[in-house]
C-alpha positions as CSV (number, residue, x, y, z in Angstrom):
1,M,17.7,49.6,-61.0
2,S,18.0,48.1,-57.4
3,T,18.8,51.5,-56.1
4,T,15.7,53.0,-57.7
5,T,13.3,50.7,-56.9
6,E,14.4,50.4,-52.9
7,P,13.2,53.9,-52.4
8,A,10.2,53.6,-54.8
9,E,8.9,50.5,-53.0
10,I,9.6,52.2,-49.6
11,E,7.4,55.6,-50.8
12,R,4.5,53.1,-52.0
13,G,4.3,51.8,-48.1
14,A,6.3,48.6,-48.8
15,P,7.1,47.3,-45.3
16,A,10.6,47.7,-44.2
17,P,12.2,44.3,-43.4
18,R,12.4,43.8,-39.7
19,S,14.9,42.5,-37.8
20,G,15.7,39.4,-35.8
21,A,14.9,41.4,-32.7
22,A,11.9,42.7,-33.8
23,K,10.8,39.1,-35.1
24,G,11.5,37.5,-31.5
25,A,9.5,40.2,-29.9
26,R,6.7,39.6,-32.2
27,R,7.1,36.1,-31.7
28,F,6.8,36.4,-27.6
29,L,3.9,38.8,-27.8
30,D,1.7,36.2,-30.4
31,A,2.9,33.5,-27.7
32,L,1.5,35.5,-25.1
33,Q,-1.8,36.6,-26.9
34,K,-2.3,32.8,-27.5
35,Q,-1.9,31.7,-23.8
36,P,-2.7,35.2,-22.1
37,A,-3.3,33.5,-18.5
38,A,0.4,32.0,-18.8
39,A,1.8,35.6,-18.8
40,V,-0.4,37.1,-16.3
41,F,0.6,34.1,-14.1
42,V,4.2,34.7,-14.8
43,A,3.9,38.1,-13.9
44,V,2.3,37.8,-10.9
45,S,4.9,34.8,-9.7
46,V,7.9,37.6,-10.6
47,T,5.9,39.8,-8.1
48,A,5.1,37.4,-5.5
49,F,9.4,36.5,-5.8
50,V,9.9,39.5,-4.8
51,L,7.4,40.5,-2.4
52,V,6.6,37.3,-0.7
53,P,10.0,36.0,0.6
54,S,8.4,32.7,1.7
55,F,6.9,32.3,-1.8
56,G,10.0,31.0,-3.9
57,T,11.2,28.6,-1.1
58,V,11.9,25.0,-2.5
59,G,8.9,23.9,0.0
60,N,6.6,26.7,-1.4
61,M,6.9,25.6,-4.8
62,R,6.7,21.7,-4.3
63,D,3.7,22.6,-1.9
64,L,2.2,24.7,-4.2
65,A,2.3,22.0,-7.2
66,L,1.2,19.4,-5.0
67,Q,-2.0,21.2,-3.7
68,S,-2.6,22.2,-7.4
69,S,-2.8,19.0,-8.7
70,F,-6.2,18.2,-7.3
71,L,-8.5,20.9,-8.8
72,A,-6.4,20.6,-12.2
73,V,-7.4,17.1,-12.4
74,I,-11.1,18.5,-11.9
75,A,-10.6,21.5,-14.3
76,L,-9.2,19.0,-17.0
77,G,-12.8,17.3,-17.4
78,M,-14.6,20.9,-16.6
79,T,-12.6,22.2,-19.5
80,F,-13.9,19.6,-22.1
81,V,-17.3,20.2,-20.8
82,I,-17.2,23.3,-21.3
83,I,-15.8,23.6,-24.5
84,S,-18.6,21.3,-25.4
85,G,-20.9,24.2,-24.5
86,G,-22.2,22.7,-21.7
87,I,-21.6,22.7,-17.5
88,D,-20.9,20.4,-14.8
89,L,-21.9,21.8,-11.3
90,S,-21.8,18.1,-9.6
91,A,-17.8,18.0,-10.1
92,G,-17.6,19.3,-6.7
93,S,-19.8,16.7,-4.9
94,V,-18.4,14.0,-7.5
95,Y,-15.2,14.7,-6.1
96,A,-15.9,14.6,-2.8
97,L,-17.8,11.2,-3.3
98,G,-14.5,9.9,-4.8
99,G,-12.7,10.5,-2.1
100,V,-15.1,8.8,0.1
101,L,-15.7,5.5,-2.1
102,A,-11.6,5.4,-2.2
103,A,-11.2,5.3,1.6
104,Y,-14.5,3.1,1.8
105,G,-12.6,0.3,-1.0
106,S,-9.5,0.5,0.3
107,Q,-10.4,-2.1,3.0
108,W,-10.4,-4.4,0.0
109,G,-6.9,-3.6,-1.0
110,F,-5.3,-1.3,-4.1
111,V,-7.2,-2.3,-7.0
112,A,-11.0,-1.8,-5.1
113,A,-9.5,1.6,-3.8
114,L,-9.1,2.6,-7.1
115,A,-11.7,0.9,-9.0
116,I,-14.9,1.7,-7.0
117,P,-15.0,5.6,-7.3
118,L,-13.8,5.7,-10.9
119,L,-17.0,3.3,-11.4
120,V,-19.0,4.6,-9.6
121,C,-17.9,8.4,-10.4
122,G,-17.8,7.7,-14.2
123,A,-21.7,6.3,-13.7
124,I,-22.6,9.7,-12.6
125,G,-20.7,11.6,-15.4
126,A,-22.5,9.3,-17.9
127,L,-25.7,9.5,-16.6
128,N,-25.0,13.6,-17.1
129,G,-24.1,12.8,-20.7
130,I,-27.1,10.9,-21.4
131,L,-29.6,12.9,-19.7
132,V,-27.9,16.3,-21.7
133,A,-27.7,14.0,-25.2
134,R,-30.8,12.2,-25.4
135,T,-33.1,14.2,-23.7
136,G,-32.1,17.8,-24.3
137,M,-32.4,18.8,-20.6
138,A,-30.2,21.8,-19.5
139,P,-26.6,20.8,-18.5
140,F,-27.1,23.2,-15.4
141,I,-30.4,21.4,-14.3
142,V,-28.8,18.1,-15.1
143,T,-25.8,18.3,-12.8
144,L,-27.4,20.4,-10.3
145,A,-29.4,17.1,-9.8
146,T,-26.5,14.8,-9.8
147,L,-24.7,17.5,-7.3
148,L,-27.5,16.4,-5.2
149,F,-27.6,13.1,-5.4
150,A,-23.9,12.2,-5.1
151,R,-24.1,14.2,-2.1
152,G,-26.6,12.6,-0.9
153,L,-25.0,9.4,-1.6
154,L,-22.1,10.5,0.2
155,L,-24.0,11.4,3.6
156,A,-25.6,7.8,3.2
157,I,-22.7,6.1,3.0
158,T,-20.8,7.7,6.2
159,D,-24.1,8.4,8.3
160,E,-24.5,11.8,7.7
161,G,-21.3,12.3,8.0
162,A,-20.8,10.7,11.2
163,T,-18.1,8.0,9.9
164,T,-15.2,8.9,8.6
165,Y,-13.5,5.7,6.6
166,K,-9.8,5.8,6.9
167,I,-7.0,4.2,5.3
168,E,-4.5,1.8,7.2
169,S,-1.1,3.0,7.3
170,G,1.0,1.0,4.8
171,Q,-1.6,0.0,1.7
172,P,0.0,0.7,-1.0
173,F,-2.9,2.7,-2.3
174,L,-1.2,5.8,-0.2
175,E,1.2,6.0,-2.8
176,I,-1.2,7.6,-5.1
177,G,-1.6,10.5,-3.0
178,R,1.9,10.8,-0.5
179,G,4.1,8.8,-2.6
180,T,7.5,11.3,-4.4
181,L,9.7,11.2,-6.9
182,L,12.9,13.3,-7.0
183,G,11.0,15.3,-4.0
184,I,8.0,15.8,-5.8
185,G,4.4,14.3,-5.0
186,Y,2.9,11.6,-7.5
187,P,-0.2,13.6,-8.2
188,V,1.8,16.2,-9.6
189,Y,3.5,13.5,-12.2
190,L,0.2,12.3,-12.4
191,T,-1.5,15.6,-13.6
192,V,1.0,16.1,-15.8
193,I,0.1,12.8,-17.6
194,L,-3.2,13.2,-17.8
195,F,-3.2,16.9,-19.3
196,I,-0.5,15.3,-21.7
197,V,-3.3,13.0,-22.4
198,G,-5.7,15.6,-22.7
199,A,-3.7,17.8,-25.0
200,V,-3.4,15.1,-27.6
201,M,-7.3,13.9,-27.6
202,L,-8.2,17.7,-27.6
203,R,-6.1,18.6,-30.9
204,R,-5.0,15.4,-32.5
205,T,-7.6,13.6,-32.6
206,G,-11.3,13.2,-33.8
207,F,-12.4,13.5,-30.8
208,G,-11.4,16.7,-30.6
209,Q,-12.2,18.2,-33.4
210,A,-16.1,16.3,-32.9
211,L,-15.7,18.6,-29.5
212,F,-15.2,21.8,-31.2
213,A,-17.9,21.5,-33.7
214,T,-20.2,20.7,-31.1
215,G,-19.4,23.7,-28.8
216,G,-19.4,26.2,-31.4
217,S,-22.3,25.6,-33.4
218,E,-24.5,22.3,-32.3
219,S,-27.1,22.8,-35.5
220,S,-24.1,22.8,-37.5
221,A,-22.4,20.1,-36.4
222,I,-25.4,18.1,-36.7
223,L,-25.6,19.1,-40.1
224,M,-22.0,18.3,-41.3
225,G,-22.5,14.4,-39.7
226,V,-20.6,15.3,-36.1
227,P,-21.8,12.5,-33.5
228,V,-22.9,15.4,-31.1
229,A,-25.1,13.0,-28.6
230,R,-21.7,10.5,-28.7
231,T,-19.3,13.6,-28.1
232,K,-21.9,14.8,-25.3
233,I,-21.9,11.8,-23.4
234,I,-18.1,11.1,-23.7
235,V,-17.0,14.3,-22.2
236,Y,-19.5,14.2,-19.1
237,T,-18.2,10.9,-18.2
238,L,-14.5,12.1,-18.6
239,S,-15.6,14.7,-16.1
240,G,-17.0,12.5,-13.6
241,L,-13.9,9.8,-13.9
242,L,-11.7,12.8,-13.4
243,A,-13.8,14.1,-10.6
244,G,-13.8,10.9,-9.0
245,F,-10.2,10.1,-9.4
246,A,-9.1,13.7,-7.8
247,G,-11.1,12.3,-5.1
248,A,-9.4,9.0,-4.7
249,M,-5.8,11.3,-4.7
250,T,-7.1,13.3,-2.2
251,A,-8.5,10.4,0.0
252,A,-4.8,8.5,-0.6
253,Y,-2.9,12.1,0.5
254,L,-5.4,12.4,3.5
255,Q,-5.1,8.8,4.4
256,S,-9.4,9.2,4.8
257,G,-12.5,10.0,3.1
258,V,-13.2,13.6,4.6
259,T,-17.1,14.3,3.6
260,V,-16.7,18.3,3.9
261,L,-14.7,18.0,0.8
262,G,-16.0,19.3,-2.6
263,V,-18.3,22.1,-1.3
264,G,-17.8,25.0,-4.1
265,T,-14.9,23.0,-5.6
266,E,-17.0,23.2,-8.9
267,L,-17.0,26.7,-8.8
268,D,-13.3,27.0,-8.5
269,A,-12.7,24.5,-11.6
270,I,-15.0,26.8,-13.6
271,A,-13.0,29.8,-12.7
272,A,-10.0,28.2,-13.6
273,V,-10.9,27.4,-17.0
274,V,-12.5,30.6,-17.5
275,I,-9.2,32.2,-16.6
276,G,-7.7,30.0,-18.7
277,G,-9.0,31.4,-21.7
278,T,-12.0,28.9,-22.2
279,L,-14.8,30.7,-23.3
280,L,-18.5,29.5,-21.5
281,T,-20.1,29.6,-24.8
282,G,-18.0,26.5,-25.8
283,G,-16.0,25.8,-28.8
284,V,-12.8,27.7,-27.8
285,G,-10.5,26.6,-25.1
286,T,-7.1,24.9,-24.4
287,V,-5.7,22.4,-21.4
288,L,-2.6,24.5,-21.3
289,G,-4.7,27.5,-20.2
290,T,-6.6,25.7,-17.6
291,L,-3.5,24.3,-16.1
292,F,-2.3,28.1,-15.9
293,G,-5.4,28.9,-14.7
294,V,-5.1,26.3,-12.0
295,L,-1.8,27.7,-10.9
296,L,-2.7,31.2,-11.2
297,R,-5.3,31.0,-8.9
298,N,-3.3,29.5,-6.4
299,V,-0.7,31.8,-6.8
300,I,-2.9,34.3,-5.9
301,Q,-4.2,32.4,-2.9
302,N,-0.5,31.2,-1.4
303,I,0.6,35.0,-1.9
304,I,-2.4,36.0,0.5
305,N,-1.8,33.6,2.8
306,G,2.2,34.3,2.7
307,I,1.5,37.9,3.7
308,G,-0.5,36.6,6.8
309,T,-1.4,40.0,8.2
310,L,-5.2,39.7,5.8
311,D,-8.1,39.1,8.1
312,S,-9.5,35.7,7.4
313,N,-13.1,37.4,7.0
314,F,-12.0,39.2,4.0
315,Q,-9.1,37.0,2.3
316,S,-12.0,35.7,-0.1
317,V,-13.0,39.2,-0.8
318,V,-9.0,40.0,-1.6
319,S,-8.7,36.7,-4.0
320,G,-11.9,37.1,-5.7
321,A,-11.1,41.3,-6.4
322,F,-7.6,40.0,-7.4
323,L,-9.0,37.3,-9.7
324,L,-11.6,39.6,-11.2
325,T,-8.9,41.9,-11.9
326,V,-6.5,39.1,-13.8
327,V,-9.4,38.5,-15.6
328,I,-10.0,41.7,-17.1
329,L,-6.1,42.4,-17.8
330,Q,-6.0,38.8,-19.3
331,R,-8.9,39.7,-21.9
332,L,-7.4,43.2,-22.5
333,L,-3.9,41.3,-23.4
334,A,-5.8,38.7,-25.7
335,R,-7.4,41.9,-27.4
336,T,-4.3,43.5,-28.1
337,P,-3.9,44.3,-31.8
338,H,-0.9,42.3,-33.8
């Protein structure tokens, strides 16, 4: 019986059994389709290892991870906001304000240096959330207004940028930005912890479900009893808190509150989030994709700097064109049929 049924099944179009290698290849392709930013990141990194000798050095890898950590924390908050269907244009200015407030508060010790930027920046984020959720105002307009407010507050604190607050050497607060463990800076470890917490919040909690429902279809979410307003307030508050914390880490790393930081940082964060696969329309996204988006953006910039022969006036042009190419390739990879 078996000898006659097998050919009959094959003739009727029954799929032939796959080998272990074929199943492994299929799983690998499925994983790439779920995280196309990771696939592009690996491809670009391997190319950089071959073409740029300085790229693969231990020191460069350590610096790349450290420099990526500050933007990654901001982009983590932006991920939540964009998944909810919103946008946060104030993140860059809040980031700069957080750094100035941390340096300013350091004169009263570690707690003040960390608490002041978190409280103020979290309050700005909460204001964004309340205005967006309770009044129905467009997130673009609301966060544009708080961008100007945060930048204005920063200038008022620093006498229009004339005063730079320093963090005295030997203060424990400096360890947040300058401390190392096994040769890797504390900001890298803090960023990894925050991303793990963010991933758990997004995938394993009721808040994460409410967030995806809100971004997917707000009207349907309201009909299902999802606390849409509360969810929006939480995500904008988180964005403000994380931007402020990134600013505090940067101040500890630079040992001062630099007033010119943060200009355009919100666009860098948005670009990293989108490269990571989060849709600007909301409802879709992962924090892992955002992390790879940040790393990919910084690797590209690192390659350009490592080559060293490109005129500085054209570095941004090349970087932007490279990122656009990466996004197109990422989309094509994501659409590849299973």
